DRENVEXBA-733760 format. One record per residue (C-alpha): residue number from 0; residue in three letters; chain; x, y, z. Coordinates in steps of 0.25 Angstrom, whole numbers. Layout:
# residues N
+-----+-----+---+-------+-------+-------+
!   k !   r ! c !     X !     Y !     Z !
+-----+-----+---+-------+-------+-------+
! NUM ! ala ! A !     X !     Y !     Z !
...
+-----+-----+---+-------+-------+-------+
***
This chain:
# residues 453
+-----+-----+---+-------+-------+-------+
!   k !   r ! c !     X !     Y !     Z !
+-----+-----+---+-------+-------+-------+
!   0 ! met ! A !    34 !   -33 !   -15 !
!   1 ! arg ! A !    23 !   -23 !   -12 !
!   2 ! leu ! A !    25 !    -9 !   -17 !
!   3 ! asn ! A !    14 !    -3 !    -8 !
!   4 ! arg ! A !    23 !    -6 !     4 !
!   5 ! leu ! A !    28 !     7 !    12 !
!   6 ! phe ! A !    42 !     3 !     9 !
!   7 ! trp ! A !    41 !     4 !    -6 !
!   8 ! lys ! A !    33 !    17 !    -5 !
!   9 ! ile ! A !    44 !    23 !     4 !
!  10 ! phe ! A !    54 !    18 !    -6 !
!  11 ! leu ! A !    47 !    23 !   -18 !
!  12 ! ala ! A !    45 !    37 !   -11 !
!  13 ! val ! A !    60 !    38 !    -8 !
!  14 ! trp ! A !    65 !    34 !   -21 !
!  15 ! leu ! A !    55 !    42 !   -30 !
!  16 ! thr ! A !    58 !    54 !   -21 !
!  17 ! ser ! A !    73 !    52 !   -24 !
!  18 ! leu ! A !    71 !    50 !   -38 !
!  19 ! ser ! A !    62 !    63 !   -39 !
!  20 ! val ! A !    74 !    70 !   -33 !
!  21 ! ile ! A !    84 !    65 !   -43 !
!  22 ! ile ! A !    75 !    69 !   -55 !
!  23 ! val ! A !    73 !    83 !   -49 !
!  24 ! thr ! A !    88 !    84 !   -47 !
!  25 ! val ! A !    92 !    79 !   -60 !
!  26 ! ile ! A !    81 !    87 !   -68 !
!  27 ! val ! A !    83 !   100 !   -60 !
!  28 ! ile ! A !    96 !   101 !   -54 !
!  29 ! gly ! A !   103 !    93 !   -65 !
!  30 ! glu ! A !    97 !   102 !   -76 !
!  31 ! val ! A !   102 !   114 !   -69 !
!  32 ! ala ! A !   116 !   109 !   -67 !
!  33 ! glu ! A !   116 !   104 !   -81 !
!  34 ! arg ! A !   112 !   117 !   -87 !
!  35 ! asn ! A !   123 !   124 !   -78 !
!  36 ! ser ! A !   133 !   115 !   -83 !
!  37 ! ala ! A !   129 !   117 !   -97 !
!  38 ! arg ! A !   129 !   132 !   -96 !
!  39 ! arg ! A !   143 !   132 !   -89 !
!  40 ! met ! A !   148 !   123 !  -100 !
!  41 ! asn ! A !   143 !   131 !  -111 !
!  42 ! glu ! A !   148 !   144 !  -105 !
!  43 ! tyr ! A !   162 !   139 !  -104 !
!  44 ! arg ! A !   162 !   134 !  -119 !
!  45 ! ala ! A !   155 !   146 !  -124 !
!  46 ! thr ! A !   165 !   155 !  -117 !
!  47 ! glu ! A !   177 !   148 !  -123 !
!  48 ! met ! A !   171 !   147 !  -137 !
!  49 ! ala ! A !   166 !   161 !  -137 !
!  50 ! gln ! A !   180 !   166 !  -133 !
!  51 ! ile ! A !   187 !   158 !  -144 !
!  52 ! ile ! A !   176 !   163 !  -155 !
!  53 ! ile ! A !   178 !   178 !  -150 !
!  54 ! glu ! A !   193 !   177 !  -151 !
!  55 ! arg ! A !   192 !   172 !  -165 !
!  56 ! leu ! A !   181 !   182 !  -169 !
!  57 ! glu ! A !   190 !   193 !  -164 !
!  58 ! ala ! A !   202 !   187 !  -171 !
!  59 ! gly ! A !   194 !   189 !  -184 !
!  60 ! ala ! A !   186 !   176 !  -186 !
!  61 ! val ! A !   173 !   178 !  -193 !
!  62 ! tyr ! A !   161 !   169 !  -191 !
!  63 ! asn ! A !   148 !   168 !  -199 !
!  64 ! pro ! A !   137 !   165 !  -189 !
!  65 ! asp ! A !   127 !   161 !  -201 !
!  66 ! ala ! A !   137 !   150 !  -205 !
!  67 ! met ! A !   138 !   144 !  -192 !
!  68 ! glu ! A !   131 !   131 !  -187 !
!  69 ! asp ! A !   122 !   131 !  -174 !
!  70 ! lys ! A !   133 !   123 !  -168 !
!  71 ! pro ! A !   147 !   126 !  -174 !
!  72 ! ala ! A !   156 !   114 !  -174 !
!  73 ! val ! A !   169 !   123 !  -174 !
!  74 ! asp ! A !   178 !   119 !  -163 !
!  75 ! phe ! A !   183 !   132 !  -157 !
!  76 ! gly ! A !   193 !   125 !  -148 !
!  77 ! val ! A !   186 !   128 !  -135 !
!  78 ! pro ! A !   195 !   123 !  -123 !
!  79 ! pro ! A !   190 !   112 !  -114 !
!  80 ! pro ! A !   183 !   117 !  -101 !
!  81 ! pro ! A !   189 !   114 !   -88 !
!  82 ! pro ! A !   189 !   100 !   -82 !
!  83 ! asn ! A !   175 !    96 !   -76 !
!  84 ! phe ! A !   169 !   108 !   -81 !
!  85 ! phe ! A !   159 !   101 !   -90 !
!  86 ! asp ! A !   153 !    87 !   -88 !
!  87 ! asp ! A !   157 !    74 !   -95 !
!  88 ! arg ! A !   149 !    77 !  -108 !
!  89 ! asp ! A !   158 !    89 !  -111 !
!  90 ! arg ! A !   172 !    82 !  -109 !
!  91 ! pro ! A !   180 !    79 !  -122 !
!  92 ! val ! A !   176 !    66 !  -130 !
!  93 ! asn ! A !   187 !    60 !  -138 !
!  94 ! gly ! A !   195 !    73 !  -137 !
!  95 ! lys ! A !   184 !    82 !  -141 !
!  96 ! arg ! A !   174 !    90 !  -134 !
!  97 ! asn ! A !   160 !    84 !  -135 !
!  98 ! arg ! A !   153 !    97 !  -138 !
!  99 ! ala ! A !   151 !   107 !  -150 !
! 100 ! pro ! A !   155 !   122 !  -149 !
! 101 ! leu ! A !   144 !   130 !  -144 !
! 102 ! pro ! A !   136 !   139 !  -154 !
! 103 ! leu ! A !   139 !   152 !  -148 !
! 104 ! leu ! A !   134 !   166 !  -151 !
! 105 ! ile ! A !   144 !   177 !  -150 !
! 106 ! tyr ! A !   139 !   191 !  -152 !
! 107 ! asn ! A !   149 !   204 !  -152 !
! 108 ! asp ! A !   147 !   216 !  -144 !
! 109 ! lys ! A !   138 !   222 !  -155 !
! 110 ! gly ! A !   128 !   210 !  -154 !
! 111 ! asn ! A !   132 !   203 !  -167 !
! 112 ! leu ! A !   134 !   188 !  -168 !
! 113 ! val ! A !   148 !   185 !  -171 !
! 114 ! tyr ! A !   148 !   170 !  -169 !
! 115 ! gly ! A !   137 !   159 !  -169 !
! 116 ! arg ! A !   123 !   157 !  -175 !
! 117 ! glu ! A !   111 !   162 !  -167 !
! 118 ! asn ! A !   100 !   151 !  -164 !
! 119 ! lys ! A !    90 !   155 !  -154 !
! 120 ! gln ! A !    86 !   141 !  -151 !
! 121 ! val ! A !   100 !   137 !  -147 !
! 122 ! phe ! A !   103 !   149 !  -139 !
! 123 ! ala ! A !    90 !   151 !  -132 !
! 124 ! asn ! A !    96 !   147 !  -118 !
! 125 ! ser ! A !   110 !   153 !  -120 !
! 126 ! leu ! A !   122 !   157 !  -112 !
! 127 ! lys ! A !   127 !   172 !  -114 !
! 128 ! phe ! A !   140 !   178 !  -110 !
! 129 ! ser ! A !   150 !   189 !  -115 !
! 130 ! ile ! A !   164 !   188 !  -119 !
! 131 ! thr ! A !   173 !   200 !  -120 !
! 132 ! ala ! A !   184 !   200 !  -131 !
! 133 ! asp ! A !   193 !   211 !  -137 !
! 134 ! thr ! A !   184 !   216 !  -147 !
! 135 ! gly ! A !   172 !   217 !  -138 !
! 136 ! lys ! A !   161 !   209 !  -130 !
! 137 ! tyr ! A !   155 !   196 !  -136 !
! 138 ! arg ! A !   142 !   190 !  -131 !
! 139 ! val ! A !   141 !   175 !  -132 !
! 140 ! ile ! A !   128 !   166 !  -132 !
! 141 ! val ! A !   129 !   151 !  -130 !
! 142 ! pro ! A !   118 !   141 !  -128 !
! 143 ! ser ! A !   116 !   133 !  -115 !
! 144 ! gly ! A !   122 !   119 !  -116 !
! 145 ! lys ! A !   113 !   107 !  -117 !
! 146 ! val ! A !   108 !   101 !  -104 !
! 147 ! ser ! A !   108 !    86 !  -104 !
! 148 ! asn ! A !    94 !    79 !  -103 !
! 149 ! ser ! A !    89 !    78 !   -89 !
! 150 ! val ! A !    82 !    65 !   -92 !
! 151 ! asn ! A !    95 !    59 !   -96 !
! 152 ! arg ! A !   102 !    64 !   -83 !
! 153 ! leu ! A !    90 !    58 !   -75 !
! 154 ! leu ! A !    90 !    45 !   -81 !
! 155 ! gly ! A !   105 !    44 !   -79 !
! 156 ! leu ! A !   104 !    47 !   -65 !
! 157 ! leu ! A !    92 !    37 !   -63 !
! 158 ! phe ! A !   101 !    26 !   -68 !
! 159 ! ser ! A !   113 !    30 !   -60 !
! 160 ! phe ! A !   119 !    26 !   -47 !
! 161 ! gln ! A !   112 !    38 !   -40 !
! 162 ! ser ! A !    98 !    32 !   -43 !
! 163 ! val ! A !   103 !    18 !   -37 !
! 164 ! phe ! A !   108 !    25 !   -25 !
! 165 ! ile ! A !    94 !    33 !   -23 !
! 166 ! leu ! A !    87 !    20 !   -25 !
! 167 ! ile ! A !    95 !    13 !   -14 !
! 168 ! gly ! A !    93 !    25 !    -5 !
! 169 ! ser ! A !    78 !    25 !    -7 !
! 170 ! leu ! A !    78 !    10 !    -4 !
! 171 ! val ! A !    86 !    13 !     9 !
! 172 ! ala ! A !    77 !    25 !    13 !
! 173 ! ser ! A !    65 !    17 !    10 !
! 174 ! leu ! A !    70 !     5 !    19 !
! 175 ! leu ! A !    73 !    15 !    30 !
! 176 ! leu ! A !    59 !    21 !    29 !
! 177 ! ser ! A !    53 !     8 !    29 !
! 178 ! phe ! A !    61 !     3 !    41 !
! 179 ! val ! A !    56 !    16 !    49 !
! 180 ! val ! A !    42 !    16 !    44 !
! 181 ! val ! A !    37 !     4 !    37 !
! 182 ! arg ! A !    43 !    -6 !    47 !
! 183 ! pro ! A !    35 !    -1 !    59 !
! 184 ! val ! A !    23 !     1 !    51 !
! 185 ! asn ! A !    23 !   -14 !    47 !
! 186 ! arg ! A !    25 !   -17 !    62 !
! 187 ! leu ! A !    13 !    -9 !    66 !
! 188 ! arg ! A !     5 !   -15 !    54 !
! 189 ! arg ! A !     8 !   -29 !    60 !
! 190 ! his ! A !     2 !   -25 !    74 !
! 191 ! val ! A !   -10 !   -20 !    66 !
! 192 ! gln ! A !   -12 !   -33 !    60 !
! 193 ! gln ! A !   -10 !   -40 !    73 !
! 194 ! phe ! A !   -21 !   -31 !    79 !
! 195 ! his ! A !   -30 !   -33 !    67 !
! 196 ! asn ! A !   -28 !   -49 !    68 !
! 197 ! gly ! A !   -34 !   -48 !    82 !
! 198 ! asp ! A !   -21 !   -47 !    90 !
! 199 ! his ! A !   -26 !   -35 !    98 !
! 200 ! leu ! A !   -16 !   -37 !   110 !
! 201 ! met ! A !    -4 !   -35 !   101 !
! 202 ! gln ! A !     6 !   -25 !   105 !
! 203 ! ile ! A !    13 !   -15 !    96 !
! 204 ! glu ! A !    28 !   -15 !    97 !
! 205 ! pro ! A !    34 !    -5 !   106 !
! 206 ! ala ! A !    44 !     0 !    96 !
! 207 ! leu ! A !    32 !     4 !    87 !
! 208 ! leu ! A !    25 !    11 !    99 !
! 209 ! gly ! A !    38 !    18 !   103 !
! 210 ! arg ! A !    40 !    25 !    90 !
! 211 ! gly ! A !    40 !    40 !    90 !
! 212 ! asp ! A !    35 !    42 !    75 !
! 213 ! glu ! A !    22 !    40 !    68 !
! 214 ! ile ! A !    23 !    25 !    68 !
! 215 ! gly ! A !    24 !    25 !    83 !
! 216 ! glu ! A !    12 !    34 !    84 !
! 217 ! leu ! A !     4 !    24 !    75 !
! 218 ! ala ! A !     8 !    12 !    83 !
! 219 ! arg ! A !     4 !    19 !    96 !
! 220 ! glu ! A !    -9 !    23 !    90 !
! 221 ! phe ! A !   -12 !     9 !    85 !
! 222 ! asp ! A !    -8 !     3 !    98 !
! 223 ! val ! A !   -18 !    12 !   105 !
! 224 ! met ! A !   -29 !     9 !    94 !
! 225 ! ala ! A !   -26 !    -6 !    96 !
! 226 ! gly ! A !   -28 !    -5 !   111 !
! 227 ! tyr ! A !   -41 !     2 !   109 !
! 228 ! val ! A !   -46 !    -8 !    99 !
! 229 ! glu ! A !   -42 !   -19 !   109 !
! 230 ! arg ! A !   -50 !   -13 !   120 !
! 231 ! met ! A !   -62 !   -11 !   111 !
! 232 ! leu ! A !   -62 !   -26 !   107 !
! 233 ! gln ! A !   -60 !   -30 !   121 !
! 234 ! gly ! A !   -72 !   -22 !   125 !
! 235 ! gln ! A !   -80 !   -27 !   114 !
! 236 ! gln ! A !   -77 !   -41 !   117 !
! 237 ! arg ! A !   -80 !   -39 !   132 !
! 238 ! leu ! A !   -93 !   -32 !   128 !
! 239 ! phe ! A !   -97 !   -44 !   119 !
! 240 ! glu ! A !   -94 !   -54 !   131 !
! 241 ! asp ! A !  -100 !   -46 !   142 !
! 242 ! val ! A !  -113 !   -43 !   133 !
! 243 ! ser ! A !  -114 !   -58 !   130 !
! 244 ! his ! A !  -112 !   -63 !   144 !
! 245 ! glu ! A !  -122 !   -52 !   149 !
! 246 ! leu ! A !  -132 !   -57 !   139 !
! 247 ! arg ! A !  -131 !   -71 !   143 !
! 248 ! ala ! A !  -138 !   -69 !   157 !
! 249 ! pro ! A !  -151 !   -62 !   152 !
! 250 ! leu ! A !  -151 !   -72 !   140 !
! 251 ! ala ! A !  -151 !   -84 !   150 !
! 252 ! arg ! A !  -162 !   -77 !   158 !
! 253 ! leu ! A !  -170 !   -75 !   145 !
! 254 ! gln ! A !  -168 !   -90 !   141 !
! 255 ! ala ! A !  -173 !   -94 !   155 !
! 256 ! ala ! A !  -185 !   -85 !   154 !
! 257 ! ser ! A !  -188 !   -90 !   140 !
! 258 ! gly ! A !  -188 !  -105 !   145 !
! 259 ! leu ! A !  -197 !  -101 !   156 !
! 260 ! ala ! A !  -207 !   -94 !   146 !
! 261 ! glu ! A !  -206 !  -106 !   137 !
! 262 ! gln ! A !  -210 !  -116 !   148 !
! 263 ! lys ! A !  -222 !  -107 !   151 !
! 264 ! leu ! A !  -227 !  -103 !   137 !
! 265 ! gly ! A !  -222 !  -115 !   129 !
! 266 ! thr ! A !  -212 !  -116 !   118 !
! 267 ! asp ! A !  -222 !  -111 !   107 !
! 268 ! asp ! A !  -224 !   -98 !   114 !
! 269 ! lys ! A !  -219 !   -86 !   104 !
! 270 ! ile ! A !  -213 !   -78 !   115 !
! 271 ! val ! A !  -205 !   -89 !   121 !
! 272 ! asn ! A !  -199 !   -93 !   107 !
! 273 ! arg ! A !  -196 !   -78 !   105 !
! 274 ! met ! A !  -188 !   -78 !   118 !
! 275 ! asn ! A !  -181 !   -90 !   115 !
! 276 ! met ! A !  -177 !   -85 !   101 !
! 277 ! glu ! A !  -172 !   -72 !   107 !
! 278 ! cys ! A !  -164 !   -79 !   117 !
! 279 ! glu ! A !  -157 !   -88 !   107 !
! 280 ! arg ! A !  -154 !   -75 !    98 !
! 281 ! leu ! A !  -148 !   -68 !   110 !
! 282 ! ser ! A !  -140 !   -81 !   114 !
! 283 ! arg ! A !  -134 !   -81 !   100 !
! 284 ! leu ! A !  -130 !   -67 !   100 !
! 285 ! ile ! A !  -123 !   -69 !   114 !
! 286 ! asp ! A !  -116 !   -81 !   108 !
! 287 ! glu ! A !  -111 !   -73 !    96 !
! 288 ! met ! A !  -106 !   -61 !   104 !
! 289 ! leu ! A !   -99 !   -70 !   114 !
! 290 ! ser ! A !   -93 !   -77 !   101 !
! 291 ! leu ! A !   -88 !   -64 !    96 !
! 292 ! ala ! A !   -82 !   -60 !   109 !
! 293 ! arg ! A !   -75 !   -73 !   111 !
! 294 ! leu ! A !   -68 !   -73 !    98 !
! 295 ! asp ! A !   -57 !   -64 !   104 !
! 296 ! his ! A !   -54 !   -74 !   115 !
! 297 ! ile ! A !   -51 !   -86 !   106 !
! 298 ! asp ! A !   -37 !   -89 !   103 !
! 299 ! ala ! A !   -37 !   -86 !    88 !
! 300 ! arg ! A !   -23 !   -90 !    84 !
! 301 ! gln ! A !   -21 !  -104 !    91 !
! 302 ! gly ! A !   -24 !  -117 !    84 !
! 303 ! thr ! A !   -28 !  -121 !    69 !
! 304 ! phe ! A !   -41 !  -125 !    63 !
! 305 ! asp ! A !   -45 !  -132 !    50 !
! 306 ! val ! A !   -53 !  -122 !    41 !
! 307 ! val ! A !   -59 !  -133 !    32 !
! 308 ! glu ! A !   -64 !  -141 !    43 !
! 309 ! gln ! A !   -70 !  -130 !    50 !
! 310 ! ile ! A !   -77 !  -126 !    37 !
! 311 ! arg ! A !   -82 !  -140 !    35 !
! 312 ! ser ! A !   -88 !  -140 !    50 !
! 313 ! glu ! A !   -95 !  -127 !    47 !
! 314 ! ile ! A !  -101 !  -133 !    34 !
! 315 ! asp ! A !  -106 !  -145 !    42 !
! 316 ! asp ! A !  -113 !  -136 !    52 !
! 317 ! val ! A !  -120 !  -128 !    40 !
! 318 ! ser ! A !  -124 !  -141 !    34 !
! 319 ! phe ! A !  -130 !  -146 !    47 !
! 320 ! ser ! A !  -138 !  -132 !    50 !
! 321 ! gln ! A !  -141 !  -129 !    35 !
! 322 ! pro ! A !  -142 !  -142 !    27 !
! 323 ! asp ! A !  -146 !  -135 !    15 !
! 324 ! arg ! A !  -135 !  -125 !    15 !
! 325 ! pro ! A !  -124 !  -129 !     4 !
! 326 ! val ! A !  -110 !  -126 !     9 !
! 327 ! lys ! A !   -98 !  -129 !     1 !
! 328 ! leu ! A !   -84 !  -129 !     5 !
! 329 ! leu ! A !   -73 !  -126 !    -5 !
! 330 ! ile ! A !   -59 !  -129 !    -2 !
! 331 ! ala ! A !   -48 !  -122 !   -10 !
! 332 ! asn ! A !   -35 !  -130 !   -12 !
! 333 ! lys ! A !   -41 !  -143 !    -8 !
! 334 ! gly ! A !   -28 !  -150 !   -10 !
! 335 ! asp ! A !   -22 !  -143 !     2 !
! 336 ! ser ! A !   -20 !  -151 !    14 !
! 337 ! lys ! A !   -28 !  -148 !    27 !
! 338 ! ser ! A !   -17 !  -140 !    33 !
! 339 ! his ! A !   -20 !  -129 !    23 !
! 340 ! trp ! A !   -34 !  -126 !    30 !
! 341 ! val ! A !   -29 !  -125 !    44 !
! 342 ! gly ! A !   -32 !  -111 !    50 !
! 343 ! leu ! A !   -24 !  -105 !    61 !
! 344 ! gly ! A !   -31 !  -101 !    73 !
! 345 ! asn ! A !   -42 !  -104 !    82 !
! 346 ! gly ! A !   -52 !  -113 !    74 !
! 347 ! glu ! A !   -64 !  -108 !    82 !
! 348 ! leu ! A !   -62 !   -94 !    76 !
! 349 ! phe ! A !   -63 !   -99 !    62 !
! 350 ! ser ! A !   -75 !  -107 !    66 !
! 351 ! arg ! A !   -82 !   -95 !    71 !
! 352 ! ala ! A !   -78 !   -87 !    59 !
! 353 ! leu ! A !   -83 !   -98 !    49 !
! 354 ! gly ! A !   -95 !  -102 !    57 !
! 355 ! asn ! A !  -100 !   -87 !    58 !
! 356 ! val ! A !   -98 !   -84 !    43 !
! 357 ! val ! A !  -105 !   -97 !    39 !
! 358 ! gly ! A !  -116 !   -95 !    49 !
! 359 ! asn ! A !  -118 !   -81 !    44 !
! 360 ! ile ! A !  -120 !   -86 !    30 !
! 361 ! leu ! A !  -130 !   -97 !    35 !
! 362 ! lys ! A !  -138 !   -86 !    42 !
! 363 ! his ! A !  -139 !   -76 !    30 !
! 364 ! thr ! A !  -141 !   -86 !    18 !
! 365 ! glu ! A !  -152 !   -95 !    14 !
! 366 ! pro ! A !  -150 !  -110 !    19 !
! 367 ! asp ! A !  -147 !  -115 !     5 !
! 368 ! cys ! A !  -137 !  -104 !     2 !
! 369 ! arg ! A !  -124 !  -110 !    -3 !
! 370 ! val ! A !  -111 !  -107 !     5 !
! 371 ! asp ! A !   -97 !  -110 !     0 !
! 372 ! ile ! A !   -85 !  -110 !    10 !
! 373 ! glu ! A !   -71 !  -109 !     2 !
! 374 ! val ! A !   -58 !  -112 !     9 !
! 375 ! ser ! A !   -45 !  -107 !     3 !
! 376 ! ile ! A !   -31 !  -103 !     6 !
! 377 ! pro ! A !   -29 !   -89 !     0 !
! 378 ! lys ! A !   -14 !   -88 !     5 !
! 379 ! ala ! A !    -4 !   -95 !    14 !
! 380 ! his ! A !    -9 !   -97 !    28 !
! 381 ! arg ! A !   -23 !   -92 !    26 !
! 382 ! ile ! A !   -36 !   -99 !    24 !
! 383 ! arg ! A !   -48 !   -93 !    18 !
! 384 ! val ! A !   -63 !   -97 !    19 !
! 385 ! val ! A !   -74 !   -91 !    10 !
! 386 ! ile ! A !   -88 !   -93 !    14 !
! 387 ! thr ! A !   -98 !   -89 !     3 !
! 388 ! asp ! A !  -113 !   -90 !     2 !
! 389 ! tyr ! A !  -122 !   -89 !   -10 !
! 390 ! gly ! A !  -132 !   -79 !    -3 !
! 391 ! thr ! A !  -135 !   -65 !    -6 !
! 392 ! gly ! A !  -123 !   -59 !     1 !
! 393 ! val ! A !  -123 !   -46 !     9 !
! 394 ! pro ! A !  -122 !   -31 !     4 !
! 395 ! glu ! A !  -108 !   -26 !     1 !
! 396 ! asp ! A !  -109 !   -15 !    11 !
! 397 ! thr ! A !  -112 !   -24 !    23 !
! 398 ! leu ! A !  -100 !   -34 !    20 !
! 399 ! ser ! A !   -90 !   -26 !    29 !
! 400 ! ser ! A !  -100 !   -26 !    41 !
! 401 ! leu ! A !  -103 !   -41 !    41 !
! 402 ! phe ! A !   -92 !   -44 !    51 !
! 403 ! glu ! A !   -96 !   -33 !    61 !
! 404 ! pro ! A !  -103 !   -38 !    74 !
! 405 ! phe ! A !  -118 !   -37 !    74 !
! 406 ! tyr ! A !  -119 !   -33 !    60 !
! 407 ! arg ! A !  -130 !   -40 !    52 !
! 408 ! gln ! A !  -132 !   -38 !    38 !
! 409 ! asn ! A !  -146 !   -44 !    38 !
! 410 ! gln ! A !  -154 !   -40 !    51 !
! 411 ! arg ! A !  -165 !   -51 !    48 !
! 412 ! thr ! A !  -156 !   -63 !    50 !
! 413 ! lys ! A !  -152 !   -69 !    63 !
! 414 ! gly ! A !  -139 !   -66 !    70 !
! 415 ! tyr ! A !  -132 !   -54 !    76 !
! 416 ! gly ! A !  -121 !   -51 !    67 !
! 417 ! leu ! A !  -109 !   -57 !    74 !
! 418 ! gly ! A !  -107 !   -69 !    66 !
! 419 ! leu ! A !   -98 !   -63 !    55 !
! 420 ! ser ! A !   -91 !   -54 !    66 !
! 421 ! ile ! A !   -87 !   -66 !    74 !
! 422 ! ala ! A !   -82 !   -73 !    61 !
! 423 ! lys ! A !   -73 !   -60 !    58 !
! 424 ! arg ! A !   -68 !   -60 !    72 !
! 425 ! ala ! A !   -64 !   -75 !    71 !
! 426 ! ala ! A !   -57 !   -74 !    58 !
! 427 ! glu ! A !   -49 !   -62 !    63 !
! 428 ! arg ! A !   -45 !   -69 !    75 !
! 429 ! leu ! A !   -39 !   -80 !    67 !
! 430 ! gly ! A !   -31 !   -70 !    59 !
! 431 ! gly ! A !   -40 !   -70 !    47 !
! 432 ! tyr ! A !   -51 !   -62 !    41 !
! 433 ! ile ! A !   -66 !   -63 !    36 !
! 434 ! leu ! A !   -73 !   -55 !    25 !
! 435 ! ala ! A !   -86 !   -55 !    18 !
! 436 ! glu ! A !   -89 !   -52 !     3 !
! 437 ! asn ! A !  -100 !   -54 !    -7 !
! 438 ! val ! A !   -97 !   -64 !   -18 !
! 439 ! glu ! A !  -104 !   -61 !   -32 !
! 440 ! gly ! A !  -113 !   -73 !   -35 !
! 441 ! lys ! A !  -113 !   -79 !   -21 !
! 442 ! gly ! A !  -115 !   -72 !    -8 !
! 443 ! leu ! A !  -107 !   -68 !     4 !
! 444 ! ser ! A !   -93 !   -73 !     5 !
! 445 ! val ! A !   -85 !   -73 !    18 !
! 446 ! thr ! A !   -70 !   -75 !    18 !
! 447 ! ile ! A !   -63 !   -80 !    31 !
! 448 ! glu ! A !   -48 !   -81 !    30 !
! 449 ! val ! A !   -39 !   -86 !    42 !
! 450 ! pro ! A !   -25 !   -90 !    43 !
! 451 ! ser ! A !   -20 !  -104 !    41 !
! 452 ! arg ! A !    -8 !  -113 !    45 !
+-----+-----+---+-------+-------+-------+
***
């Protein structure tokens, strides 16, 4: 399960938003409601208690405020409140009310304290009202009731049925949003992958193109871009083919003229030798350009090929052309059967990719420079071939340009910069990839990965 998926981001966004609303509701609205409830409860109790105390005072009872406690335990016989007036915490427990009498302050009309004990800390946030009796008007002060802890209320709500309901609601909302947003995005992503893998003629589903929202606009823009890229690639391919064919005719005439000059001037003439060398170089350039152009005409996904056998054949060619070159083949998982090394696709493409990479190494390293070719299975249905030389490597800032057509890192060497671009195109046509990196203590390492059976 990947938490960076869009579905989980939507789920967490919905759930955290709901949780934030709950917290704000409990802390703000719940606090206000609790304070109002406590104030109403204290007002009712205080009114009943004050009336009883004033009646007794008027009947001749005398109270000594200095002898009273902060919370007197005298039960004045306050009648119970109406049903459902208070919450469950104020209901009788074992036949007795679960609260102590309120520490009231009662002043007569002259401002003298006739009941209670003053305590500024206790009565800082107080409720004030007046009661009119036969002997005059009394002013009553009562503290606000205690408000329950917001954290406790919040914890109680988080572990309640409401939280489970919100969690399920967030999951359903995330699924709906994923169905509306993520599903078409994934379908469009599959089309992008097909286009990247070389299927430039793929068609986007009409359902995606017909959408009236932003996803539909994105699909239509991608369809236009894909058509433009396909036209550009076709134009580039036609250009390679046309230029190559147009160069064949003058090249043939140059070779004929060089042959005539050789008959008249002799084989040792410097001008004749120069003309022959330039004709050979031009012929190789035309062959490479045609090879690059023809890659897109090869049926890439049909057939199979033996990766190890093709590597061994390439090593035999190297041993013949450069006998002093040490080339070592390393096969991981030697106990695996031959079926593990069967690649999917046209074997000619893999041969082009492998041959051009090895040829590039032979061209840019010393004749006695060691080359290692390692074959492994990195994961199911994939074969990886790593070709590493023990040369000087290449500058890090040029690694990304090695596979560009006509790019040459060393301008003094022979070649036209098409070998690695042909290798890259061949690997991509097979549904694989190719990359280059410098290896510490060795030289340049080129990795080719292709699909297997």
